[in-house]
ROBAKOL-634958 format. One record per residue: residue in one letter; x, y, z of N, C-alpha, C in turn. Coordinates in Angstrom, 2 decimals. Layout:
% residues N
+------+---------+---------+---------+---------+---------+---------+---------+---------+---------+
| type |     nxx |     nyy |     nzz |    caxx |    cayy |    cazz |     cxx |     cyy |     czz |
+------+---------+---------+---------+---------+---------+---------+---------+---------+---------+
|    a |       X |       Y |       Z |       X |       Y |       Z |       X |       Y |       Z |
...
+------+---------+---------+---------+---------+---------+---------+---------+---------+---------+
END
This chain:
% residues 102
+------+---------+---------+---------+---------+---------+---------+---------+---------+---------+
| type |     nxx |     nyy |     nzz |    caxx |    cayy |    cazz |     cxx |     cyy |     czz |
+------+---------+---------+---------+---------+---------+---------+---------+---------+---------+
|    k |  -10.21 |    9.00 |  -14.89 |   -9.05 |    9.74 |  -15.34 |   -8.08 |   10.01 |  -14.19 |
|    n |   -8.59 |   10.49 |  -13.06 |   -7.73 |   10.81 |  -11.93 |   -7.05 |    9.58 |  -11.37 |
|    r |   -7.75 |    8.45 |  -11.35 |   -7.15 |    7.22 |  -10.84 |   -5.94 |    6.83 |  -11.68 |
|    r |   -6.08 |    6.93 |  -12.98 |   -4.97 |    6.59 |  -13.87 |   -3.78 |    7.51 |  -13.65 |
|    e |   -4.06 |    8.78 |  -13.44 |   -2.98 |    9.74 |  -13.20 |   -2.26 |    9.45 |  -11.89 |
|    v |   -3.01 |    9.04 |  -10.89 |   -2.39 |    8.69 |   -9.60 |   -1.46 |    7.51 |   -9.78 |
|    i |   -1.92 |    6.47 |  -10.47 |   -1.12 |    5.26 |  -10.66 |    0.12 |    5.54 |  -11.50 |
|    k |    0.00 |    6.42 |  -12.48 |    1.13 |    6.72 |  -13.36 |    2.14 |    7.66 |  -12.73 |
|    n |    1.79 |    8.31 |  -11.62 |    2.68 |    9.24 |  -10.95 |    3.69 |    8.44 |  -10.12 |
|    r |    4.87 |    8.23 |  -10.66 |    5.87 |    7.38 |  -10.02 |    6.33 |    7.92 |   -8.68 |
|    l |    6.45 |    9.24 |   -8.56 |    6.88 |    9.83 |   -7.29 |    5.85 |    9.57 |   -6.20 |
|    l |    4.58 |    9.70 |   -6.54 |    3.52 |    9.45 |   -5.57 |    3.50 |    7.98 |   -5.17 |
|    m |    3.64 |    7.09 |   -6.13 |    3.66 |    5.65 |   -5.82 |    4.86 |    5.30 |   -4.93 |
|    y |    6.00 |    5.88 |   -5.22 |    7.19 |    5.63 |   -4.41 |    7.00 |    6.16 |   -2.98 |
|    a |    6.40 |    7.35 |   -2.86 |    6.16 |    7.93 |   -1.54 |    5.19 |    7.06 |   -0.73 |
|    m |    4.16 |    6.55 |   -1.40 |    3.22 |    5.67 |   -0.69 |    3.91 |    4.38 |   -0.26 |
|    a |    4.79 |    3.86 |   -1.09 |    5.53 |    2.65 |   -0.72 |    6.39 |    2.90 |    0.52 |
|    r |    7.01 |    4.08 |    0.61 |    7.84 |    4.40 |    1.77 |    6.98 |    4.53 |    3.03 |
|    v |    5.78 |    5.06 |    2.90 |    4.88 |    5.15 |    4.06 |    4.52 |    3.75 |    4.54 |
|    l |    4.29 |    2.83 |    3.61 |    3.97 |    1.46 |    4.00 |    5.12 |    0.81 |    4.75 |
|    e |    6.34 |    1.13 |    4.36 |    7.52 |    0.50 |    4.95 |    8.11 |    1.28 |    6.12 |
|    v |    7.34 |    2.16 |    6.74 |    7.88 |    3.02 |    7.79 |    8.45 |    2.21 |    8.95 |
|    d |    7.91 |    1.05 |    9.20 |    8.38 |    0.24 |   10.33 |    9.26 |   -0.93 |    9.88 |
|    k |    9.82 |   -0.83 |    8.70 |   10.60 |   -1.93 |    8.14 |   11.76 |   -2.34 |    9.04 |
|    n |   12.43 |   -1.40 |    9.65 |   13.57 |   -1.69 |   10.50 |   13.30 |   -1.34 |   11.96 |
|    g |   12.05 |   -1.42 |   12.37 |   11.71 |   -1.13 |   13.76 |   11.70 |    0.34 |   14.11 |
|    a |   11.50 |    1.20 |   13.11 |   11.53 |    2.65 |   13.34 |   10.40 |    3.11 |   14.27 |
|    l |    9.25 |    2.46 |   14.22 |    8.14 |    2.89 |   15.07 |    8.43 |    2.69 |   16.55 |
|    d |    9.25 |    1.72 |   16.87 |    9.58 |    1.46 |   18.28 |   10.40 |    2.60 |   18.88 |
|    r |   11.11 |    3.33 |   18.05 |   11.96 |    4.42 |   18.54 |   11.25 |    5.78 |   18.52 |
|    m |    9.99 |    5.81 |   18.09 |    9.25 |    7.07 |   17.99 |    8.42 |    7.29 |   19.24 |
|    s |    8.04 |    8.55 |   19.43 |    7.13 |    8.88 |   20.53 |    5.75 |    8.32 |   20.21 |
|    g |    4.91 |    8.23 |   21.19 |    3.57 |    7.71 |   21.00 |    2.76 |    8.50 |   19.99 |
|    q |    2.91 |    9.82 |   20.04 |    2.17 |   10.68 |   19.10 |    2.66 |   10.47 |   17.67 |
|    d |    3.97 |   10.41 |   17.47 |    4.51 |   10.19 |   16.12 |    4.10 |    8.82 |   15.59 |
|    k |    4.08 |    7.85 |   16.46 |    3.69 |    6.50 |   16.06 |    2.25 |    6.49 |   15.57 |
|    k |    1.34 |    7.20 |   16.28 |   -0.05 |    7.30 |   15.85 |   -0.16 |    7.92 |   14.47 |
|    v |    0.64 |    8.96 |   14.22 |    0.60 |    9.64 |   12.93 |    1.03 |    8.69 |   11.81 |
|    f |    2.13 |    7.97 |   12.01 |    2.63 |    7.07 |   10.97 |    1.70 |    5.88 |   10.75 |
|    v |    1.15 |    5.33 |   11.81 |    0.22 |    4.21 |   11.68 |   -1.04 |    4.67 |   10.95 |
|    g |   -1.52 |    5.87 |   11.28 |   -2.69 |    6.44 |   10.59 |   -2.41 |    6.70 |    9.12 |
|    a |   -1.24 |    7.22 |    8.82 |   -0.87 |    7.47 |    7.43 |   -0.79 |    6.16 |    6.65 |
|    r |   -0.23 |    5.14 |    7.28 |   -0.13 |    3.83 |    6.61 |   -1.52 |    3.26 |    6.33 |
|    l |   -2.45 |    3.40 |    7.27 |   -3.81 |    2.93 |    7.05 |   -4.48 |    3.68 |    5.91 |
|    c |   -4.25 |    4.99 |    5.82 |   -4.82 |    5.78 |    4.72 |   -4.28 |    5.31 |    3.37 |
|    v |   -2.98 |    5.07 |    3.30 |   -2.38 |    4.58 |    2.05 |   -2.95 |    3.22 |    1.69 |
|    l |   -3.08 |    2.34 |    2.67 |   -3.62 |    1.01 |    2.40 |   -5.08 |    1.08 |    1.94 |
|    k |   -5.86 |    1.97 |    2.52 |   -7.25 |    2.13 |    2.09 |   -7.32 |    2.66 |    0.66 |
|    m |   -6.45 |    3.59 |    0.33 |   -6.43 |    4.12 |   -1.04 |   -6.02 |    3.04 |   -2.03 |
|    l |   -5.01 |    2.24 |   -1.68 |   -4.57 |    1.17 |   -2.57 |   -5.66 |    0.12 |   -2.73 |
|    l |   -6.38 |   -0.17 |   -1.65 |   -7.48 |   -1.13 |   -1.74 |   -8.55 |   -0.60 |   -2.70 |
|    h |   -8.88 |    0.66 |   -2.57 |   -9.87 |    1.27 |   -3.47 |   -9.41 |    1.18 |   -4.93 |
|    l |   -8.14 |    1.52 |   -5.18 |   -7.62 |    1.46 |   -6.54 |   -7.57 |    0.03 |   -7.07 |
|    s |   -7.28 |   -0.92 |   -6.19 |   -7.18 |   -2.31 |   -6.64 |   -8.53 |   -2.88 |   -7.06 |
|    k |   -9.62 |   -2.29 |   -6.61 |  -10.96 |   -2.75 |   -6.98 |  -11.41 |   -2.22 |   -8.33 |
|    n |  -10.70 |   -1.24 |   -8.87 |  -11.06 |   -0.62 |  -10.14 |  -10.34 |   -1.32 |  -11.27 |
|    r |  -11.08 |   -1.98 |  -12.14 |  -10.46 |   -2.76 |  -13.22 |   -9.66 |   -1.90 |  -14.19 |
|    d |  -10.02 |   -0.62 |  -14.32 |   -9.30 |    0.26 |  -15.26 |   -7.86 |    0.50 |  -14.85 |
|    v |   -7.58 |    0.48 |  -13.56 |   -6.23 |    0.79 |  -13.10 |   -5.54 |   -0.35 |  -12.37 |
|    s |   -6.29 |   -1.42 |  -12.06 |   -5.68 |   -2.50 |  -11.26 |   -4.53 |   -3.18 |  -11.99 |
|    d |   -4.62 |   -3.28 |  -13.32 |   -3.51 |   -3.92 |  -14.04 |   -2.24 |   -3.08 |  -13.97 |
|    t |   -2.39 |   -1.76 |  -14.04 |   -1.22 |   -0.88 |  -13.91 |   -0.67 |   -0.92 |  -12.50 |
|    l |   -1.55 |   -0.92 |  -11.52 |   -1.13 |   -1.00 |  -10.12 |   -0.41 |   -2.31 |   -9.84 |
|    a |   -0.89 |   -3.40 |  -10.43 |   -0.26 |   -4.70 |  -10.22 |    1.15 |   -4.75 |  -10.80 |
|    r |    1.45 |   -3.87 |  -11.73 |    2.78 |   -3.83 |  -12.35 |    3.68 |   -2.74 |  -11.76 |
|    t |    3.20 |   -2.08 |  -10.72 |    3.99 |   -1.05 |  -10.05 |    4.86 |   -1.73 |   -9.00 |
|    e |    6.12 |   -1.94 |   -9.34 |    7.02 |   -2.74 |   -8.51 |    7.18 |   -2.24 |   -7.09 |
|    c |    7.30 |   -0.92 |   -6.92 |    7.54 |   -0.41 |   -5.57 |    6.36 |   -0.67 |   -4.65 |
|    i |    5.13 |   -0.60 |   -5.16 |    3.95 |   -0.84 |   -4.33 |    3.81 |   -2.32 |   -4.02 |
|    i |    3.93 |   -3.16 |   -5.02 |    3.79 |   -4.60 |   -4.79 |    4.90 |   -5.09 |   -3.86 |
|    g |    6.11 |   -4.63 |   -4.08 |    7.22 |   -5.01 |   -3.20 |    6.99 |   -4.59 |   -1.77 |
|    s |    6.46 |   -3.40 |   -1.57 |    6.18 |   -2.91 |   -0.22 |    5.06 |   -3.71 |    0.44 |
|    l |    4.00 |   -3.99 |   -0.33 |    2.89 |   -4.77 |    0.23 |    3.36 |   -6.16 |    0.66 |
|    v |    4.19 |   -6.78 |   -0.16 |    4.70 |   -8.12 |    0.18 |    5.63 |   -8.04 |    1.38 |
|    t |    6.46 |   -7.01 |    1.43 |    7.42 |   -6.86 |    2.53 |    6.72 |   -6.67 |    3.88 |
|    v |    5.68 |   -5.86 |    3.90 |    5.05 |   -5.53 |    5.18 |    3.89 |   -6.44 |    5.55 |
|    a |    3.47 |   -7.31 |    4.65 |    2.35 |   -8.21 |    4.94 |    2.66 |   -9.04 |    6.18 |
|    n |    1.69 |   -9.14 |    7.04 |    1.77 |   -9.90 |    8.30 |    2.80 |   -9.35 |    9.29 |
|    s |    3.19 |   -8.10 |    9.13 |    4.11 |   -7.51 |   10.11 |    3.55 |   -6.23 |   10.71 |
|    m |    2.29 |   -5.93 |   10.42 |    1.66 |   -4.71 |   10.90 |    0.54 |   -5.05 |   11.88 |
|    e |   -0.15 |   -4.02 |   12.35 |   -1.31 |   -4.23 |   13.20 |   -2.41 |   -4.93 |   12.38 |
|    v |   -3.36 |   -5.52 |   13.04 |   -4.36 |   -6.38 |   12.40 |   -5.13 |   -5.65 |   11.30 |
|    a |   -5.59 |   -4.44 |   11.58 |   -6.37 |   -3.70 |   10.58 |   -5.56 |   -3.46 |    9.31 |
|    a |   -4.30 |   -3.11 |    9.47 |   -3.44 |   -2.86 |    8.31 |   -3.16 |   -4.16 |    7.54 |
|    n |   -2.97 |   -5.25 |    8.26 |   -2.75 |   -6.53 |    7.60 |   -3.95 |   -6.95 |    6.77 |
|    i |   -5.14 |   -6.74 |    7.28 |   -6.35 |   -7.09 |    6.54 |   -6.43 |   -6.30 |    5.24 |
|    l |   -6.15 |   -5.00 |    5.32 |   -6.18 |   -4.16 |    4.11 |   -5.10 |   -4.58 |    3.12 |
|    c |   -3.94 |   -4.92 |    3.62 |   -2.81 |   -5.33 |    2.78 |   -3.15 |   -6.61 |    2.02 |
|    i |   -3.64 |   -7.60 |    2.71 |   -3.97 |   -8.88 |    2.10 |   -5.14 |   -8.72 |    1.13 |
|    a |   -6.12 |   -7.90 |    1.49 |   -7.27 |   -7.66 |    0.60 |   -6.81 |   -6.99 |   -0.70 |
|    t |   -5.88 |   -6.06 |   -0.60 |   -5.36 |   -5.39 |   -1.80 |   -4.61 |   -6.39 |   -2.68 |
|    l |   -3.75 |   -7.19 |   -2.08 |   -3.03 |   -8.20 |   -2.86 |   -3.99 |   -9.20 |   -3.50 |
|    t |   -5.04 |   -9.56 |   -2.79 |   -6.04 |  -10.48 |   -3.34 |   -6.73 |   -9.87 |   -4.54 |
|    n |   -7.13 |   -8.61 |   -4.43 |   -7.78 |   -7.94 |   -5.56 |   -6.86 |   -7.85 |   -6.77 |
|    l |   -5.60 |   -7.58 |   -6.52 |   -4.66 |   -7.42 |   -7.64 |   -4.35 |   -8.73 |   -8.33 |
|    t |   -4.45 |   -9.84 |   -7.63 |   -4.14 |  -11.13 |   -8.24 |   -5.39 |  -11.83 |   -8.77 |
|    r |   -6.54 |  -11.24 |   -8.57 |   -7.80 |  -11.85 |   -9.00 |   -7.99 |  -11.81 |  -10.52 |
|    n |   -7.62 |  -10.73 |  -11.15 |   -7.84 |  -10.57 |  -12.59 |   -6.71 |  -11.23 |  -13.39 |
|    p |   -7.05 |  -12.06 |  -14.36 |   -6.02 |  -12.75 |  -15.16 |   -5.08 |  -11.79 |  -15.90 |
|    q |   -5.58 |  -10.62 |  -16.31 |   -4.72 |   -9.68 |  -17.04 |   -3.66 |   -9.03 |  -16.13 |
|    n |   -3.80 |   -9.20 |  -14.84 |   -2.83 |   -8.64 |  -13.90 |   -1.64 |   -9.55 |  -13.67 |
|    a |   -1.66 |  -10.72 |  -14.27 |   -0.57 |  -11.69 |  -14.05 |    0.72 |  -11.25 |  -14.71 |
+------+---------+---------+---------+---------+---------+---------+---------+---------+---------+
END
């Protein structure tokens, strides 16, 4: 039940997409070391949560149709640190695995 509510909460999904795209225009390069750690950590947390949700068949189809999340994952793929890239690609793989998610 809670997973479905999270996915249906458009404001939360949009906020998570913005966290993923924090370095879209090189913003992390202009931050202090401490701020950079906070944003990188927050991005990893969001990616881990999305990976967890993508493994759940009850909500993966809805997540796969959430444009802001999919757009953000595609935008930031292969442009982050290694650990974040692995989580990003794993999430996209999980979302494209089920035929009903097409």
